[in-house]
PDB file of the backbone (N, CA, C, O) and the ligand in Angstrom, with CONECT records:
HET     ZN  A 101       1
ATOM      1  N   UNK A   1      24.642  49.928  33.010  1.00  0.00           N
ATOM      2  CA  UNK A   1      23.594  49.040  32.539  1.00  0.00           C
ATOM      3  C   UNK A   1      22.652  49.839  31.638  1.00  0.00           C
ATOM      4  O   UNK A   1      22.252  50.958  31.961  1.00  0.00           O
ATOM      5  N   UNK A   2      22.315  49.239  30.514  1.00  0.00           N
ATOM      6  CA  UNK A   2      21.423  49.874  29.555  1.00  0.00           C
ATOM      7  C   UNK A   2      20.057  49.179  29.615  1.00  0.00           C
ATOM      8  O   UNK A   2      19.974  47.958  29.490  1.00  0.00           O
ATOM      9  N   UNK A   3      19.009  49.948  29.804  1.00  0.00           N
ATOM     10  CA  UNK A   3      17.639  49.431  29.775  1.00  0.00           C
ATOM     11  C   UNK A   3      17.048  49.802  28.413  1.00  0.00           C
ATOM     12  O   UNK A   3      16.956  50.978  28.062  1.00  0.00           O
ATOM     13  N   UNK A   4      16.651  48.784  27.658  1.00  0.00           N
ATOM     14  CA  UNK A   4      16.151  48.987  26.297  1.00  0.00           C
ATOM     15  C   UNK A   4      14.639  48.797  26.277  1.00  0.00           C
ATOM     16  O   UNK A   4      14.135  47.784  26.760  1.00  0.00           O
ATOM     17  N   UNK A   5      13.909  49.772  25.719  1.00  0.00           N
ATOM     18  CA  UNK A   5      12.440  49.676  25.657  1.00  0.00           C
ATOM     19  C   UNK A   5      11.987  48.901  24.424  1.00  0.00           C
ATOM     20  O   UNK A   5      11.814  49.490  23.357  1.00  0.00           O
ATOM     21  N   UNK A   6      11.794  47.599  24.553  1.00  0.00           N
ATOM     22  CA  UNK A   6      11.286  46.803  23.435  1.00  0.00           C
ATOM     23  C   UNK A   6       9.858  47.265  23.122  1.00  0.00           C
ATOM     24  O   UNK A   6       9.049  47.400  24.041  1.00  0.00           O
ATOM     25  N   UNK A   7       9.526  47.512  21.839  1.00  0.00           N
ATOM     26  CA  UNK A   7       8.169  47.968  21.499  1.00  0.00           C
ATOM     27  C   UNK A   7       7.088  46.941  21.841  1.00  0.00           C
ATOM     28  O   UNK A   7       5.922  47.312  21.979  1.00  0.00           O
ATOM     29  N   UNK A   8       7.440  45.671  21.978  1.00  0.00           N
ATOM     30  CA  UNK A   8       6.453  44.631  22.283  1.00  0.00           C
ATOM     31  C   UNK A   8       6.430  44.285  23.768  1.00  0.00           C
ATOM     32  O   UNK A   8       5.357  44.059  24.328  1.00  0.00           O
ATOM     33  N   UNK A   9       7.600  44.240  24.419  1.00  0.00           N
ATOM     34  CA  UNK A   9       7.709  43.706  25.782  1.00  0.00           C
ATOM     35  C   UNK A   9       7.900  44.773  26.855  1.00  0.00           C
ATOM     36  O   UNK A   9       7.717  44.497  28.040  1.00  0.00           O
ATOM     37  N   UNK A  10       8.263  45.975  26.457  1.00  0.00           N
ATOM     38  CA  UNK A  10       8.551  47.004  27.442  1.00  0.00           C
ATOM     39  C   UNK A  10      10.022  47.033  27.802  1.00  0.00           C
ATOM     40  O   UNK A  10      10.843  46.425  27.114  1.00  0.00           O
ATOM     41  N   UNK A  11      10.363  47.728  28.864  1.00  0.00           N
ATOM     42  CA  UNK A  11      11.749  47.942  29.268  1.00  0.00           C
ATOM     43  C   UNK A  11      12.382  46.647  29.769  1.00  0.00           C
ATOM     44  O   UNK A  11      11.831  45.963  30.632  1.00  0.00           O
ATOM     45  N   UNK A  12      13.550  46.323  29.211  1.00  0.00           N
ATOM     46  CA  UNK A  12      14.281  45.118  29.595  1.00  0.00           C
ATOM     47  C   UNK A  12      15.774  45.419  29.616  1.00  0.00           C
ATOM     48  O   UNK A  12      16.225  46.385  29.000  1.00  0.00           O
ATOM     49  N   UNK A  13      16.541  44.591  30.326  1.00  0.00           N
ATOM     50  CA  UNK A  13      17.979  44.752  30.413  1.00  0.00           C
ATOM     51  C   UNK A  13      18.633  44.453  29.059  1.00  0.00           C
ATOM     52  O   UNK A  13      18.162  43.595  28.312  1.00  0.00           O
ATOM     53  N   UNK A  14      19.704  45.154  28.754  1.00  0.00           N
ATOM     54  CA  UNK A  14      20.379  44.995  27.463  1.00  0.00           C
ATOM     55  C   UNK A  14      20.900  43.580  27.235  1.00  0.00           C
ATOM     56  O   UNK A  14      21.124  43.186  26.091  1.00  0.00           O
ATOM     57  N   UNK A  15      21.097  42.810  28.303  1.00  0.00           N
ATOM     58  CA  UNK A  15      21.612  41.450  28.146  1.00  0.00           C
ATOM     59  C   UNK A  15      20.635  40.544  27.386  1.00  0.00           C
ATOM     60  O   UNK A  15      21.026  39.474  26.919  1.00  0.00           O
ATOM     61  N   UNK A  16      19.371  40.962  27.259  1.00  0.00           N
ATOM     62  CA  UNK A  16      18.373  40.176  26.530  1.00  0.00           C
ATOM     63  C   UNK A  16      18.403  40.438  25.026  1.00  0.00           C
ATOM     64  O   UNK A  16      17.708  39.756  24.272  1.00  0.00           O
ATOM     65  N   UNK A  17      19.198  41.414  24.573  1.00  0.00           N
ATOM     66  CA  UNK A  17      19.135  41.873  23.194  1.00  0.00           C
ATOM     67  C   UNK A  17      20.440  41.617  22.450  1.00  0.00           C
ATOM     68  O   UNK A  17      21.497  41.424  23.051  1.00  0.00           O
ATOM     69  N   UNK A  18      20.333  41.622  21.133  1.00  0.00           N
ATOM     70  CA  UNK A  18      21.506  41.579  20.261  1.00  0.00           C
ATOM     71  C   UNK A  18      21.481  42.830  19.378  1.00  0.00           C
ATOM     72  O   UNK A  18      20.444  43.196  18.824  1.00  0.00           O
ATOM     73  N   UNK A  19      22.632  43.468  19.260  1.00  0.00           N
ATOM     74  CA  UNK A  19      22.768  44.659  18.432  1.00  0.00           C
ATOM     75  C   UNK A  19      22.851  44.245  16.973  1.00  0.00           C
ATOM     76  O   UNK A  19      23.570  43.303  16.639  1.00  0.00           O
ATOM     77  N   UNK A  20      22.123  44.938  16.094  1.00  0.00           N
ATOM     78  CA  UNK A  20      22.097  44.579  14.680  1.00  0.00           C
ATOM     79  C   UNK A  20      22.724  45.602  13.764  1.00  0.00           C
ATOM     80  O   UNK A  20      22.652  45.453  12.544  1.00  0.00           O
ATOM     81  N   UNK A  21      23.336  46.635  14.310  1.00  0.00           N
ATOM     82  CA  UNK A  21      23.992  47.635  13.477  1.00  0.00           C
ATOM     83  C   UNK A  21      23.114  48.837  13.208  1.00  0.00           C
ATOM     84  O   UNK A  21      22.016  48.969  13.747  1.00  0.00           O
ATOM     85  N   UNK A  22      23.630  49.713  12.354  1.00  0.00           N
ATOM     86  CA  UNK A  22      22.907  50.927  12.010  1.00  0.00           C
ATOM     87  C   UNK A  22      21.636  50.599  11.242  1.00  0.00           C
ATOM     88  O   UNK A  22      21.620  49.698  10.404  1.00  0.00           O
ATOM     89  N   UNK A  23      20.583  51.331  11.532  1.00  0.00           N
ATOM     90  CA  UNK A  23      19.338  51.194  10.779  1.00  0.00           C
ATOM     91  C   UNK A  23      19.414  52.033   9.513  1.00  0.00           C
ATOM     92  O   UNK A  23      20.302  52.873   9.364  1.00  0.00           O
ATOM     93  N   UNK A  24      18.490  51.802   8.616  1.00  0.00           N
ATOM     94  CA  UNK A  24      18.311  52.639   7.428  1.00  0.00           C
ATOM     95  C   UNK A  24      19.436  52.504   6.407  1.00  0.00           C
ATOM     96  O   UNK A  24      19.618  53.406   5.590  1.00  0.00           O
ATOM     97  N   UNK A  25      20.188  51.422   6.425  1.00  0.00           N
ATOM     98  CA  UNK A  25      21.208  51.197   5.404  1.00  0.00           C
ATOM     99  C   UNK A  25      20.523  50.552   4.204  1.00  0.00           C
ATOM    100  O   UNK A  25      19.861  49.522   4.331  1.00  0.00           O
ATOM    101  N   UNK A  26      20.687  51.160   3.059  1.00  0.00           N
ATOM    102  CA  UNK A  26      19.999  50.710   1.844  1.00  0.00           C
ATOM    103  C   UNK A  26      20.934  49.816   1.031  1.00  0.00           C
ATOM    104  O   UNK A  26      22.061  50.205   0.723  1.00  0.00           O
ATOM    105  N   UNK A  27      20.463  48.616   0.687  1.00  0.00           N
ATOM    106  CA  UNK A  27      21.241  47.676  -0.113  1.00  0.00           C
ATOM    107  C   UNK A  27      21.386  48.222  -1.535  1.00  0.00           C
ATOM    108  O   UNK A  27      20.395  48.615  -2.149  1.00  0.00           O
ATOM    109  N   UNK A  28      22.626  48.247  -2.066  1.00  0.00           N
ATOM    110  CA  UNK A  28      22.811  48.773  -3.427  1.00  0.00           C
ATOM    111  C   UNK A  28      22.298  47.773  -4.461  1.00  0.00           C
ATOM    112  O   UNK A  28      22.071  46.606  -4.140  1.00  0.00           O
ATOM    113  N   UNK A  29      22.116  48.230  -5.705  1.00  0.00           N
ATOM    114  CA  UNK A  29      21.663  47.321  -6.765  1.00  0.00           C
ATOM    115  C   UNK A  29      22.709  46.250  -7.053  1.00  0.00           C
ATOM    116  O   UNK A  29      23.877  46.420  -6.704  1.00  0.00           O
ATOM    117  N   UNK A  30      22.306  45.153  -7.685  1.00  0.00           N
ATOM    118  CA  UNK A  30      23.193  44.009  -7.921  1.00  0.00           C
ATOM    119  C   UNK A  30      24.387  44.358  -8.804  1.00  0.00           C
ATOM    120  O   UNK A  30      25.439  43.734  -8.668  1.00  0.00           O
ATOM    121  N   UNK A  31      24.261  45.330  -9.703  1.00  0.00           N
ATOM    122  CA  UNK A  31      25.340  45.645 -10.639  1.00  0.00           C
ATOM    123  C   UNK A  31      26.344  46.664 -10.092  1.00  0.00           C
ATOM    124  O   UNK A  31      27.057  47.302 -10.867  1.00  0.00           O
ATOM    125  N   UNK A  32      26.405  46.820  -8.794  1.00  0.00           N
ATOM    126  CA  UNK A  32      27.310  47.788  -8.174  1.00  0.00           C
ATOM    127  C   UNK A  32      28.765  47.292  -8.231  1.00  0.00           C
ATOM    128  O   UNK A  32      29.000  46.089  -8.338  1.00  0.00           O
ATOM    129  N   UNK A  33      29.737  48.210  -8.160  1.00  0.00           N
ATOM    130  CA  UNK A  33      31.165  47.848  -8.189  1.00  0.00           C
ATOM    131  C   UNK A  33      31.553  47.113  -6.909  1.00  0.00           C
ATOM    132  O   UNK A  33      30.858  47.189  -5.896  1.00  0.00           O
ATOM    133  N   UNK A  34      32.686  46.395  -6.976  1.00  0.00           N
ATOM    134  CA  UNK A  34      33.189  45.686  -5.790  1.00  0.00           C
ATOM    135  C   UNK A  34      33.469  46.651  -4.641  1.00  0.00           C
ATOM    136  O   UNK A  34      33.195  46.343  -3.481  1.00  0.00           O
ATOM    137  N   UNK A  35      34.015  47.815  -4.973  1.00  0.00           N
ATOM    138  CA  UNK A  35      34.338  48.803  -3.934  1.00  0.00           C
ATOM    139  C   UNK A  35      33.068  49.313  -3.255  1.00  0.00           C
ATOM    140  O   UNK A  35      33.023  49.451  -2.033  1.00  0.00           O
ATOM    141  N   UNK A  36      32.040  49.592  -4.051  1.00  0.00           N
ATOM    142  CA  UNK A  36      30.787  50.072  -3.473  1.00  0.00           C
ATOM    143  C   UNK A  36      30.115  48.975  -2.646  1.00  0.00           C
ATOM    144  O   UNK A  36      29.496  49.257  -1.619  1.00  0.00           O
ATOM    145  N   UNK A  37      30.240  47.708  -3.102  1.00  0.00           N
ATOM    146  CA  UNK A  37      29.667  46.596  -2.339  1.00  0.00           C
ATOM    147  C   UNK A  37      30.395  46.420  -1.010  1.00  0.00           C
ATOM    148  O   UNK A  37      29.766  46.194   0.024  1.00  0.00           O
ATOM    149  N   UNK A  38      31.723  46.523  -1.041  1.00  0.00           N
ATOM    150  CA  UNK A  38      32.509  46.411   0.192  1.00  0.00           C
ATOM    151  C   UNK A  38      32.157  47.540   1.162  1.00  0.00           C
ATOM    152  O   UNK A  38      32.087  47.324   2.372  1.00  0.00           O
ATOM    153  N   UNK A  39      31.938  48.737   0.628  1.00  0.00           N
ATOM    154  CA  UNK A  39      31.562  49.858   1.492  1.00  0.00           C
ATOM    155  C   UNK A  39      30.196  49.586   2.139  1.00  0.00           C
ATOM    156  O   UNK A  39      29.997  49.879   3.318  1.00  0.00           O
ATOM    157  N   UNK A  40      29.265  49.029   1.370  1.00  0.00           N
ATOM    158  CA  UNK A  40      27.951  48.684   1.913  1.00  0.00           C
ATOM    159  C   UNK A  40      28.073  47.660   3.039  1.00  0.00           C
ATOM    160  O   UNK A  40      27.384  47.759   4.054  1.00  0.00           O
ATOM    161  N   UNK A  41      28.953  46.676   2.853  1.00  0.00           N
ATOM    162  CA  UNK A  41      29.078  45.610   3.841  1.00  0.00           C
ATOM    163  C   UNK A  41      29.833  46.034   5.102  1.00  0.00           C
ATOM    164  O   UNK A  41      29.468  45.634   6.207  1.00  0.00           O
ATOM    165  N   UNK A  42      30.893  46.849   4.941  1.00  0.00           N
ATOM    166  CA  UNK A  42      31.822  47.038   6.059  1.00  0.00           C
ATOM    167  C   UNK A  42      31.963  48.455   6.602  1.00  0.00           C
ATOM    168  O   UNK A  42      32.411  48.619   7.737  1.00  0.00           O
ATOM    169  N   UNK A  43      31.607  49.471   5.852  1.00  0.00           N
ATOM    170  CA  UNK A  43      31.860  50.844   6.300  1.00  0.00           C
ATOM    171  C   UNK A  43      30.612  51.398   6.975  1.00  0.00           C
ATOM    172  O   UNK A  43      29.524  51.389   6.399  1.00  0.00           O
ATOM    173  N   UNK A  44      30.785  51.877   8.198  1.00  0.00           N
ATOM    174  CA  UNK A  44      29.676  52.459   8.944  1.00  0.00           C
ATOM    175  C   UNK A  44      30.056  53.853   9.426  1.00  0.00           C
ATOM    176  O   UNK A  44      31.236  54.167   9.587  1.00  0.00           O
ATOM    177  N   UNK A  45      29.048  54.682   9.653  1.00  0.00           N
ATOM    178  CA  UNK A  45      29.298  56.065  10.064  1.00  0.00           C
ATOM    179  C   UNK A  45      29.768  56.168  11.515  1.00  0.00           C
ATOM    180  O   UNK A  45      30.640  56.982  11.818  1.00  0.00           O
ATOM    181  N   UNK A  46      29.209  55.363  12.414  1.00  0.00           N
ATOM    182  CA  UNK A  46      29.538  55.375  13.838  1.00  0.00           C
ATOM    183  C   UNK A  46      29.487  56.780  14.432  1.00  0.00           C
ATOM    184  O   UNK A  46      30.467  57.236  15.022  1.00  0.00           O
ATOM    185  N   UNK A  47      28.363  57.467  14.286  1.00  0.00           N
ATOM    186  CA  UNK A  47      28.293  58.859  14.753  1.00  0.00           C
ATOM    187  C   UNK A  47      28.202  58.951  16.277  1.00  0.00           C
ATOM    188  O   UNK A  47      27.745  58.023  16.944  1.00  0.00           O
ATOM    189  N   UNK A  48      28.645  60.083  16.809  1.00  0.00           N
ATOM    190  CA  UNK A  48      28.475  60.397  18.220  1.00  0.00           C
ATOM    191  C   UNK A  48      27.191  61.205  18.349  1.00  0.00           C
ATOM    192  O   UNK A  48      27.011  62.207  17.656  1.00  0.00           O
ATOM    193  N   UNK A  49      26.300  60.773  19.233  1.00  0.00           N
ATOM    194  CA  UNK A  49      25.040  61.485  19.415  1.00  0.00           C
ATOM    195  C   UNK A  49      23.870  60.624  18.997  1.00  0.00           C
ATOM    196  O   UNK A  49      23.944  59.396  19.038  1.00  0.00           O
ATOM    197  N   UNK A  50      22.782  61.274  18.592  1.00  0.00           N
ATOM    198  CA  UNK A  50      21.559  60.567  18.235  1.00  0.00           C
ATOM    199  C   UNK A  50      21.792  59.658  17.033  1.00  0.00           C
ATOM    200  O   UNK A  50      22.349  60.078  16.019  1.00  0.00           O
ATOM    201  N   UNK A  51      21.356  58.401  17.163  1.00  0.00           N
ATOM    202  CA  UNK A  51      21.611  57.393  16.135  1.00  0.00           C
ATOM    203  C   UNK A  51      20.417  56.449  16.063  1.00  0.00           C
ATOM    204  O   UNK A  51      19.754  56.209  17.072  1.00  0.00           O
ATOM    205  N   UNK A  52      20.138  55.911  14.872  1.00  0.00           N
ATOM    206  CA  UNK A  52      19.089  54.898  14.699  1.00  0.00           C
ATOM    207  C   UNK A  52      19.768  53.544  14.508  1.00  0.00           C
ATOM    208  O   UNK A  52      20.608  53.378  13.624  1.00  0.00           O
ATOM    209  N   UNK A  53      19.394  52.577  15.350  1.00  0.00           N
ATOM    210  CA  UNK A  53      20.044  51.266  15.356  1.00  0.00           C
ATOM    211  C   UNK A  53      19.009  50.150  15.267  1.00  0.00           C
ATOM    212  O   UNK A  53      17.858  50.316  15.671  1.00  0.00           O
ATOM    213  N   UNK A  54      19.441  49.003  14.728  1.00  0.00           N
ATOM    214  CA  UNK A  54      18.603  47.805  14.742  1.00  0.00           C
ATOM    215  C   UNK A  54      18.968  46.971  15.966  1.00  0.00           C
ATOM    216  O   UNK A  54      20.146  46.782  16.269  1.00  0.00           O
ATOM    217  N   UNK A  55      17.949  46.475  16.665  1.00  0.00           N
ATOM    218  CA  UNK A  55      18.145  45.589  17.810  1.00  0.00           C
ATOM    219  C   UNK A  55      17.201  44.408  17.682  1.00  0.00           C
ATOM    220  O   UNK A  55      16.107  44.524  17.131  1.00  0.00           O
ATOM    221  N   UNK A  56      17.642  43.266  18.203  1.00  0.00           N
ATOM    222  CA  UNK A  56      16.866  42.035  18.182  1.00  0.00           C
ATOM    223  C   UNK A  56      16.647  41.570  19.614  1.00  0.00           C
ATOM    224  O   UNK A  56      17.604  41.453  20.380  1.00  0.00           O
ATOM    225  N   UNK A  57      15.391  41.303  19.986  1.00  0.00           N
ATOM    226  CA  UNK A  57      15.102  40.851  21.346  1.00  0.00           C
ATOM    227  C   UNK A  57      15.279  39.334  21.407  1.00  0.00           C
ATOM    228  O   UNK A  57      14.321  38.566  21.313  1.00  0.00           O
ATOM    229  N   UNK A  58      16.517  38.943  21.564  1.00  0.00           N
ATOM    230  CA  UNK A  58      16.950  37.542  21.514  1.00  0.00           C
ATOM    231  C   UNK A  58      16.358  36.686  22.630  1.00  0.00           C
ATOM    232  O   UNK A  58      16.004  35.531  22.396  1.00  0.00           O
ATOM    233  N   UNK A  59      16.246  37.234  23.832  1.00  0.00           N
ATOM    234  CA  UNK A  59      15.732  36.472  24.973  1.00  0.00           C
ATOM    235  C   UNK A  59      14.305  36.894  25.334  1.00  0.00           C
ATOM    236  O   UNK A  59      13.890  36.784  26.488  1.00  0.00           O
ATOM    237  N   UNK A  60      13.569  37.372  24.350  1.00  0.00           N
ATOM    238  CA  UNK A  60      12.207  37.822  24.614  1.00  0.00           C
ATOM    239  C   UNK A  60      11.285  37.455  23.471  1.00  0.00           C
ATOM    240  O   UNK A  60      10.994  36.279  23.253  1.00  0.00           O
ATOM    241  N   UNK A  61      10.827  38.451  22.747  1.00  0.00           N
ATOM    242  CA  UNK A  61       9.790  38.258  21.725  1.00  0.00           C
ATOM    243  C   UNK A  61      10.340  37.862  20.351  1.00  0.00           C
ATOM    244  O   UNK A  61       9.555  37.608  19.438  1.00  0.00           O
ATOM    245  N   UNK A  62      11.656  37.803  20.178  1.00  0.00           N
ATOM    246  CA  UNK A  62      12.276  37.442  18.886  1.00  0.00           C
ATOM    247  C   UNK A  62      11.890  38.411  17.776  1.00  0.00           C
ATOM    248  O   UNK A  62      11.706  38.003  16.629  1.00  0.00           O
ATOM    249  N   UNK A  63      11.766  39.676  18.109  1.00  0.00           N
ATOM    250  CA  UNK A  63      11.420  40.696  17.117  1.00  0.00           C
ATOM    251  C   UNK A  63      12.584  41.660  16.917  1.00  0.00           C
ATOM    252  O   UNK A  63      13.306  41.993  17.856  1.00  0.00           O
ATOM    253  N   UNK A  64      12.751  42.105  15.656  1.00  0.00           N
ATOM    254  CA  UNK A  64      13.676  43.196  15.345  1.00  0.00           C
ATOM    255  C   UNK A  64      12.928  44.517  15.496  1.00  0.00           C
ATOM    256  O   UNK A  64      11.724  44.585  15.249  1.00  0.00           O
ATOM    257  N   UNK A  65      13.641  45.560  15.899  1.00  0.00           N
ATOM    258  CA  UNK A  65      13.036  46.885  15.990  1.00  0.00           C
ATOM    259  C   UNK A  65      14.129  47.943  15.851  1.00  0.00           C
ATOM    260  O   UNK A  65      15.321  47.647  15.934  1.00  0.00           O
ATOM    261  N   UNK A  66      13.692  49.180  15.638  1.00  0.00           N
ATOM    262  CA  UNK A  66      14.612  50.311  15.516  1.00  0.00           C
ATOM    263  C   UNK A  66      14.632  51.051  16.845  1.00  0.00           C
ATOM    264  O   UNK A  66      13.591  51.436  17.376  1.00  0.00           O
ATOM    265  N   UNK A  67      15.823  51.241  17.366  1.00  0.00           N
ATOM    266  CA  UNK A  67      16.014  51.983  18.608  1.00  0.00           C
ATOM    267  C   UNK A  67      16.747  53.277  18.291  1.00  0.00           C
ATOM    268  O   UNK A  67      17.801  53.260  17.656  1.00  0.00           O
ATOM    269  N   UNK A  68      16.186  54.400  18.734  1.00  0.00           N
ATOM    270  CA  UNK A  68      16.893  55.670  18.636  1.00  0.00           C
ATOM    271  C   UNK A  68      17.637  55.872  19.954  1.00  0.00           C
ATOM    272  O   UNK A  68      17.032  55.959  21.023  1.00  0.00           O
ATOM    273  N   UNK A  69      18.962  55.945  19.849  1.00  0.00           N
ATOM    274  CA  UNK A  69      19.796  56.017  21.045  1.00  0.00           C
ATOM    275  C   UNK A  69      20.855  57.087  20.867  1.00  0.00           C
ATOM    276  O   UNK A  69      21.410  57.258  19.782  1.00  0.00           O
ATOM    277  N   UNK A  70      21.127  57.802  21.945  1.00  0.00           N
ATOM    278  CA  UNK A  70      22.218  58.768  21.940  1.00  0.00           C
ATOM    279  C   UNK A  70      23.489  58.013  22.320  1.00  0.00           C
ATOM    280  O   UNK A  70      23.621  57.543  23.450  1.00  0.00           O
ATOM    281  N   UNK A  71      24.420  57.900  21.381  1.00  0.00           N
ATOM    282  CA  UNK A  71      25.615  57.100  21.624  1.00  0.00           C
ATOM    283  C   UNK A  71      26.594  57.799  22.566  1.00  0.00           C
ATOM    284  O   UNK A  71      27.524  57.163  23.063  1.00  0.00           O
ATOM    285  N   UNK A  72      26.405  59.089  22.819  1.00  0.00           N
ATOM    286  CA  UNK A  72      27.276  59.800  23.758  1.00  0.00           C
ATOM    287  C   UNK A  72      26.831  59.571  25.196  1.00  0.00           C
ATOM    288  O   UNK A  72      27.668  59.424  26.087  1.00  0.00           O
ATOM    289  N   UNK A  73      25.517  59.540  25.431  1.00  0.00           N
ATOM    290  CA  UNK A  73      24.992  59.414  26.793  1.00  0.00           C
ATOM    291  C   UNK A  73      24.417  58.022  27.067  1.00  0.00           C
ATOM    292  O   UNK A  73      24.143  57.686  28.219  1.00  0.00           O
ATOM    293  N   UNK A  74      24.232  57.211  26.024  1.00  0.00           N
ATOM    294  CA  UNK A  74      23.600  55.885  26.105  1.00  0.00           C
ATOM    295  C   UNK A  74      22.115  55.969  26.436  1.00  0.00           C
ATOM    296  O   UNK A  74      21.513  54.967  26.820  1.00  0.00           O
ATOM    297  N   UNK A  75      21.520  57.143  26.293  1.00  0.00           N
ATOM    298  CA  UNK A  75      20.092  57.308  26.560  1.00  0.00           C
ATOM    299  C   UNK A  75      19.278  56.741  25.390  1.00  0.00           C
ATOM    300  O   UNK A  75      19.543  57.050  24.228  1.00  0.00           O
ATOM    301  N   UNK A  76      18.286  55.908  25.717  1.00  0.00           N
ATOM    302  CA  UNK A  76      17.369  55.381  24.701  1.00  0.00           C
ATOM    303  C   UNK A  76      16.247  56.395  24.518  1.00  0.00           C
ATOM    304  O   UNK A  76      15.495  56.666  25.455  1.00  0.00           O
ATOM    305  N   UNK A  77      16.134  56.952  23.329  1.00  0.00           N
ATOM    306  CA  UNK A  77      15.189  58.037  23.074  1.00  0.00           C
ATOM    307  C   UNK A  77      13.823  57.513  22.661  1.00  0.00           C
ATOM    308  O   UNK A  77      12.801  58.052  23.086  1.00  0.00           O
ATOM    309  N   UNK A  78      13.789  56.461  21.833  1.00  0.00           N
ATOM    310  CA  UNK A  78      12.516  55.872  21.418  1.00  0.00           C
ATOM    311  C   UNK A  78      12.795  54.534  20.747  1.00  0.00           C
ATOM    312  O   UNK A  78      13.923  54.252  20.343  1.00  0.00           O
ATOM    313  N   UNK A  79      11.757  53.715  20.632  1.00  0.00           N
ATOM    314  CA  UNK A  79      11.863  52.424  19.952  1.00  0.00           C
ATOM    315  C   UNK A  79      10.648  52.252  19.061  1.00  0.00           C
ATOM    316  O   UNK A  79       9.531  52.605  19.440  1.00  0.00           O
ATOM    317  N   UNK A  80      10.878  51.698  17.850  1.00  0.00           N
ATOM    318  CA  UNK A  80       9.799  51.577  16.874  1.00  0.00           C
ATOM    319  C   UNK A  80       9.783  50.181  16.293  1.00  0.00           C
ATOM    320  O   UNK A  80      10.832  49.593  16.031  1.00  0.00           O
ATOM    321  N   UNK A  81       8.585  49.653  16.093  1.00  0.00           N
ATOM    322  CA  UNK A  81       8.421  48.372  15.400  1.00  0.00           C
ATOM    323  C   UNK A  81       8.804  48.522  13.938  1.00  0.00           C
ATOM    324  O   UNK A  81       8.710  49.612  13.374  1.00  0.00           O
ATOM    325  N   UNK A  82       9.231  47.436  13.330  1.00  0.00           N
ATOM    326  CA  UNK A  82       9.487  47.408  11.906  1.00  0.00           C
ATOM    327  C   UNK A  82       8.314  46.668  11.272  1.00  0.00           C
ATOM    328  O   UNK A  82       8.205  45.448  11.390  1.00  0.00           O
ATOM    329  N   UNK A  83       7.449  47.405  10.608  1.00  0.00           N
ATOM    330  CA  UNK A  83       6.267  46.808   9.995  1.00  0.00           C
ATOM    331  C   UNK A  83       6.622  46.202   8.656  1.00  0.00           C
ATOM    332  O   UNK A  83       7.455  46.754   7.938  1.00  0.00           O
ATOM    333  N   UNK A  84       6.005  45.067   8.295  1.00  0.00           N
ATOM    334  CA  UNK A  84       6.225  44.489   6.973  1.00  0.00           C
ATOM    335  C   UNK A  84       5.804  45.492   5.886  1.00  0.00           C
ATOM    336  O   UNK A  84       4.928  46.324   6.121  1.00  0.00           O
ATOM    337  N   UNK A  85       6.428  45.415   4.693  1.00  0.00           N
ATOM    338  CA  UNK A  85       6.056  46.337   3.615  1.00  0.00           C
ATOM    339  C   UNK A  85       4.563  46.285   3.350  1.00  0.00           C
ATOM    340  O   UNK A  85       3.965  45.211   3.295  1.00  0.00           O
ATOM    341  N   UNK A  86       3.972  47.456   3.187  1.00  0.00           N
ATOM    342  CA  UNK A  86       2.551  47.556   2.906  1.00  0.00           C
ATOM    343  C   UNK A  86       1.678  47.563   4.144  1.00  0.00           C
ATOM    344  O   UNK A  86       0.460  47.707   4.033  1.00  0.00           O
ATOM    345  N   UNK A  87       2.273  47.411   5.329  1.00  0.00           N
ATOM    346  CA  UNK A  87       1.493  47.393   6.567  1.00  0.00           C
ATOM    347  C   UNK A  87       1.859  48.548   7.489  1.00  0.00           C
ATOM    348  O   UNK A  87       1.534  48.522   8.676  1.00  0.00           O
ATOM    349  N   UNK A  88       2.547  49.581   6.941  1.00  0.00           N
ATOM    350  CA  UNK A  88       2.894  50.724   7.779  1.00  0.00           C
ATOM    351  C   UNK A  88       1.615  51.402   8.225  1.00  0.00           C
ATOM    352  O   UNK A  88       0.642  51.511   7.478  1.00  0.00           O
ATOM    353  N   UNK A  89       1.649  51.831   9.401  1.00  0.00           N
ATOM    354  CA  UNK A  89       0.420  52.401   9.801  1.00  0.00           C
ATOM    355  C   UNK A  89       0.389  53.448  10.771  1.00  0.00           C
ATOM    356  O   UNK A  89      -0.686  53.940  11.114  1.00  0.00           O
TER     357      UNK A  89
HETATM  358 ZN    ZN A 101      10.523  42.093  23.030  1.00  0.00          ZN2+
END
């Protein structure tokens, strides 16, 4: 069982959340090649160890956040809110 620390609600069971994939993936410009676009859509690093992931609290606050998790041990290292642009603080 994985306990995920939602930045708004606190520690909750993983069954309340939806996984959103790797964090920090940058969308390429519109004039990119088909191959580069396909790589953006489908190719992921899937590293073993410390990883930054997007999670959505589906059965709670309905917020997206970044979770730092060790994929080898399943340990949740930290969770961070995603602030709207210009409101980082
Ligand atoms: Zn929450």
